[in-house]
C-alpha positions in Angstrom: -53.1 -48.4 -34.5 -51.5 -51.8 -34.5 -53.2 -54.5 -32.5 -51.7 -55.5 -29.2 -50.9 -58.9 -29.3 -50.7 -61.5 -26.0 -48.5 -64.7 -26.5 -48.8 -66.9 -23.7 -46.0 -69.5 -23.9 -42.0 -68.4 -23.7 -40.8 -71.7 -25.3 -38.9 -71.7 -28.7 -42.2 -71.2 -30.8 -43.5 -68.6 -28.5 -40.2 -66.9 -28.8 -39.9 -67.0 -32.4 -43.4 -65.9 -33.4 -43.3 -63.0 -30.7 -40.2 -61.8 -32.6 -41.8 -62.2 -35.9 -44.9 -60.0 -34.8 -42.6 -57.4 -33.1 -40.8 -57.0 -36.3 -44.4 -56.2 -38.3 -44.7 -53.7 -35.6 -47.1 -54.9 -33.3 -46.8 -54.4 -29.6 -46.3 -57.6 -28.1 -46.6 -59.2 -24.9 -44.7 -62.4 -24.2 -45.9 -64.5 -20.9 -44.2 -67.3 -19.3 -45.1 -68.8 -16.2 -41.4 -69.2 -14.5 -40.9 -65.8 -13.0 -37.2 -65.9 -12.4 -36.7 -67.1 -16.0 -39.1 -64.2 -17.6 -36.8 -61.5 -15.5 -33.6 -62.8 -17.2 -35.5 -62.8 -20.6 -36.7 -59.2 -19.9 -33.0 -58.1 -18.7 -31.2 -59.9 -21.3 -33.4 -60.0 -24.5 -32.8 -63.8 -25.2 -33.8 -67.0 -23.5 -31.0 -69.1 -22.1 -31.8 -72.1 -23.0 -34.4 -71.5 -25.9 -32.9 -70.0 -29.0 -30.2 -68.4 -27.0 -29.2 -66.4 -30.1 -32.1 -64.9 -30.8 -32.8 -61.2 -29.6 -36.2 -60.1 -28.9 -36.9 -56.9 -30.4 -38.1 -53.6 -27.8 -41.2 -54.4 -29.0 -41.5 -57.6 -27.2 -42.6 -56.8 -23.5 -41.8 -59.8 -21.3 -43.8 -61.1 -18.3 -44.9 -63.4 -15.6 -48.4 -62.0 -15.0 -50.9 -63.1 -16.9 -53.5 -59.9 -16.2 -50.6 -58.1 -17.6 -50.4 -60.2 -20.7 -54.0 -60.0 -21.2 -55.2 -56.6 -20.3 -56.8 -55.0 -23.5 -55.3 -57.5 -25.7 -56.5 -57.7 -29.3 -55.0 -61.2 -30.3 -54.1 -63.7 -27.7 -51.6 -66.6 -29.1 -51.5 -69.9 -27.2 -48.3 -71.3 -27.6 -48.0 -73.6 -24.4 -47.6 -77.6 -24.6 -50.4 -79.8 -25.1 -50.7 -81.2 -22.0 -50.5 -77.6 -20.1 -53.1 -75.7 -22.4 -56.2 -76.2 -20.3 -54.5 -74.9 -17.0 -53.2 -71.8 -18.7 -56.5 -71.8 -20.0 -58.1 -71.9 -16.9 -56.0 -69.2 -15.3 -56.4 -67.0 -18.3 -60.0 -67.2 -18.6 -60.9 -64.1 -16.0 -58.5 -61.7 -17.7 -59.1 -62.7 -21.7 -60.8 -59.7 -23.4 -64.3 -61.2 -24.7 -63.6 -60.1 -28.4 -59.9 -61.2 -29.1 -58.9 -62.9 -31.6 -57.4 -66.3 -30.3 -54.8 -68.1 -32.2 -53.5 -71.8 -31.4 -50.2 -72.7 -32.1 -49.8 -76.2 -29.9 -49.8 -79.3 -31.6 -51.2 -82.5 -29.6 -54.2 -84.0 -28.6 -55.3 -83.7 -24.8 -54.3 -87.0 -23.0 -57.4 -88.6 -20.8 -59.8 -86.7 -22.5 -58.5 -87.5 -26.1 -59.5 -83.9 -27.5 -58.2 -81.9 -30.1 -57.0 -78.4 -28.8 -59.2 -76.3 -30.3 -61.8 -78.6 -28.4 -60.2 -77.8 -25.3 -60.5 -74.3 -25.8 -64.2 -74.1 -26.3 -64.5 -76.5 -23.1 -62.7 -73.8 -20.9 -63.9 -70.6 -23.1 -67.5 -71.7 -24.3 -68.1 -69.7 -27.7 -64.3 -69.3 -28.4 -64.4 -71.6 -31.7 -66.1 -68.9 -33.5 -63.0 -66.7 -33.1 -60.4 -69.1 -33.1 -57.6 -70.0 -35.6 -55.2 -72.5 -35.5 -51.6 -72.3 -36.9 -50.0 -75.0 -38.2 -47.3 -76.3 -40.6 -43.6 -77.0 -41.0 -42.1 -74.3 -38.9 -39.0 -74.9 -36.8 -39.0 -72.4 -34.5 -35.0 -71.9 -35.1 -35.9 -71.2 -38.8 -38.8 -68.8 -38.1 -37.2 -67.0 -35.6 -34.0 -65.9 -38.2 -36.4 -65.2 -41.3 -36.0 -68.4 -42.9 -38.6 -68.9 -45.6 -41.7 -70.9 -44.1 -45.0 -71.8 -45.3 -48.0 -72.9 -42.8 -51.8 -73.2 -42.8 -54.4 -70.8 -40.6 -57.6 -72.9 -40.1 -60.9 -71.6 -38.6 -64.5 -72.2 -38.5 -65.2 -68.7 -39.6 -63.4 -67.6 -43.2 -63.0 -63.7 -41.8 -60.9 -65.3 -38.7 -58.7 -67.8 -40.7 -58.1 -64.4 -43.2 -57.2 -62.1 -40.2 -54.9 -64.9 -38.8 -53.7 -65.0 -42.3 -52.8 -61.3 -42.9 -51.5 -61.0 -38.9 -48.5 -63.5 -39.5 -48.1 -63.2 -43.1 -44.5 -61.7 -43.8 -42.2 -62.1 -47.3 -40.5 -65.3 -45.5 -43.6 -66.0 -43.6 -46.2 -67.3 -46.1 -49.7 -68.2 -44.8 -52.5 -70.4 -46.4 -56.1 -70.8 -45.2 -58.3 -73.6 -44.5 -61.6 -74.5 -43.5 -60.8 -77.6 -42.2 -59.8 -77.6 -38.5 -59.9 -80.9 -37.5 -57.7 -82.1 -40.5 -55.3 -79.0 -39.7 -55.3 -79.9 -36.1 -54.5 -83.5 -36.6 -52.4 -83.3 -39.1 -50.0 -81.5 -36.7 -50.3 -83.7 -33.7 -50.2 -87.2 -35.3 -47.2 -86.4 -37.4 -45.3 -86.2 -34.3 -45.8 -89.7 -33.7 -44.5 -90.7 -36.9 -41.6 -88.2 -36.2 -40.4 -90.7 -33.3 -41.4 -93.7 -35.3 -38.8 -92.2 -38.0 -36.1 -91.0 -35.6 -36.4 -94.6 -34.0 -35.6 -96.1 -37.0 -32.7 -93.9 -38.1 -31.4 -94.5 -34.6 -31.5 -98.0 -35.6 -29.5 -97.4 -38.3 -32.2 -99.0 -41.1 -31.4 -96.1 -43.4 -33.4 -94.0 -46.2 -36.0 -97.0 -47.1 -37.2 -97.7 -43.9 -37.8 -93.9 -43.0 -39.6 -93.2 -46.6 -41.8 -96.4 -45.7 -42.5 -94.9 -41.9 -43.4 -91.5 -43.5 -45.5 -92.8 -46.5 -47.5 -95.2 -44.4 -47.5 -92.7 -41.4 -49.3 -90.4 -43.5 -51.9 -93.4 -44.5 -52.5 -93.9 -40.6 -52.8 -90.3 -40.1 -55.5 -89.9 -42.8 -57.6 -92.8 -41.6 -58.1 -91.6 -38.6 -58.5 -88.0 -39.5 -61.6 -89.3 -42.0 -63.2 -90.8 -39.0 -63.0 -87.9 -36.9 -64.4 -85.7 -40.1 -61.1 -84.2 -41.5 -60.9 -84.1 -45.3 -58.1 -86.5 -46.6 -56.8 -83.7 -49.1 -56.0 -81.7 -46.1 -53.3 -84.3 -44.9 -51.6 -83.7 -48.4 -51.4 -80.0 -47.5 -48.8 -78.2 -45.3 -50.4 -79.5 -41.7 -50.1 -82.7 -42.9 -47.4 -83.8 -45.6 -45.4 -81.0 -45.2 -45.4 -80.8 -41.3 -44.7 -84.7 -41.4 -41.8 -84.6 -44.1 -39.7 -81.6 -41.8 -40.4 -83.3 -38.6 -39.3 -86.9 -39.7 -36.1 -86.0 -41.5 -34.9 -83.2 -39.5 -32.4 -83.1 -36.2 -34.3 -79.8 -35.4 -37.3 -81.9 -34.4 -37.7 -82.8 -30.8 -39.8 -85.5 -31.6 -37.2 -87.2 -34.3 -34.4 -86.8 -31.8 -36.4 -88.4 -29.0 -37.2 -91.3 -31.2 -33.6 -91.5 -32.3 -32.1 -91.5 -28.9 -34.6 -94.5 -28.0 -33.5 -96.2 -31.1 -29.9 -95.9 -29.5 -30.7 -97.7 -26.6 -31.8 -94.7 -24.2 -34.7 -95.2 -21.8 -37.9 -92.8 -22.1 -36.7 -91.1 -18.9 -33.2 -90.5 -20.3 -34.8 -89.4 -23.6 -36.9 -86.9 -21.3 -34.1 -85.5 -19.5 -32.0 -85.2 -22.5 -34.4 -83.5 -24.6 -35.2 -81.1 -22.0 -38.5 -79.6 -24.0 -41.8 -81.1 -24.2 -42.1 -83.9 -26.8 -45.3 -84.0 -27.9 -45.5 -87.0 -29.6 -45.3 -89.1 -26.8 -48.5 -87.9 -25.3 -50.0 -88.0 -28.7 -49.3 -91.2 -29.2 -51.2 -92.4 -26.1 -54.5 -90.6 -27.0 -54.2 -91.5 -30.8 -54.1 -95.2 -30.0 -56.9 -94.6 -27.5 -58.8 -93.1 -30.3 -58.1 -95.5 -32.9 -58.9 -98.5 -30.2 -62.5 -97.0 -29.8 -63.2 -96.0 -33.1 -61.9 -99.4 -34.8 -59.4 -97.4 -37.0 -55.8 -99.5 -38.1 -53.1 -97.7 -36.9 -50.0 -100.2 -36.7 -47.2 -97.7 -36.6 -49.1 -95.7 -33.7 -49.9 -99.2 -32.1 -46.0 -100.1 -32.1 -44.6 -96.9 -30.9 -46.9 -96.8 -28.1 -45.5 -100.6 -27.2 -42.1 -99.0 -27.0 -43.0 -95.9 -25.1 -45.5 -97.5 -22.6 -45.3 -101.3 -22.3 -41.3 -101.8 -22.6 -40.8 -103.3 -26.0 -37.6 -103.1 -27.6 -37.5 -101.2 -30.9 -36.0 -103.6 -32.9 -38.6 -106.0 -32.2 -41.4 -103.4 -32.9 -39.6 -103.1 -36.3 -39.8 -106.9 -36.5 -43.4 -106.9 -36.0 -44.2 -103.7 -38.4 -42.1 -105.6 -41.1 -43.8 -109.2 -40.1 -47.5 -108.0 -40.6 -49.8 -109.9 -42.8 -49.2 -108.9 -46.5 -52.2 -106.6 -48.2 -52.8 -104.2 -51.0 -51.4 -100.4 -50.8 -54.6 -99.1 -51.9 -57.6 -101.1 -50.9 -60.1 -99.5 -52.7 -58.5 -100.1 -56.0 -59.4 -103.3 -57.3 -57.5 -105.3 -59.7 
């Protein structure tokens, strides 16, 4: 008998993964917090704002009741924005089956606590880390939903949990690797959104491909620096959840973070950008949390610092770029002597 899967979060990625899992034969319960939207989705089988051309298979049941979504679930997938995760976890805790596999696909850091999202899950649901997998990598929902080839990574502290998540999601078009470095996989998925906004801003300013390549390359250095300081393995940032996700997020108009940066570079205010995008822009909150971590830990993250100044201190994007280019000259790789 196929496992029952609860997907919490009816945004683009929640819908895309619900479709993928249902097409593998799993019964799926898709939960969203807005009753009116869920009623429309249940009736029309497509979301009027997110992926409007994607039809949900019959195996996907739609609900706005957490108890109905979670009752007897074998797998619980969290696909809610990072800043809403704690609230949803707190509400879901009473209905969460004690032995269910937990999978988080959100990418970000919690503002205020600056915690990774697996740490938030562990705080709200003590002991959850032993049955939790993190799914991350270059995976635009628009492409996953229509079966375009995609590769991601499932990270977990327990090997059997990572392998179970791998088997759960694996299809001929959705390849899943495993990784034991939960810290690195989570940080790669979160921090690349900062660099994506910066890259979009550069493109919006008309700075071209050379500038974007520099931002991506030096951005990866920043991601790895902070990751190592927090206990991640540096090689993880060369994998799907680091470099892979960084490439797709900094170069595609499907990326909300890239689009947000592009609009900022075009002269829109942050509030205008938020209204225009109309969905969570994870890199904005992550920039605040990552900057606080970098300052506390003494990690140099000049791109993150520059983006923070644009987002929260009113610095002009062109001035931010000038400051980055005008920094003191230094070796590219400081550990390699002449």
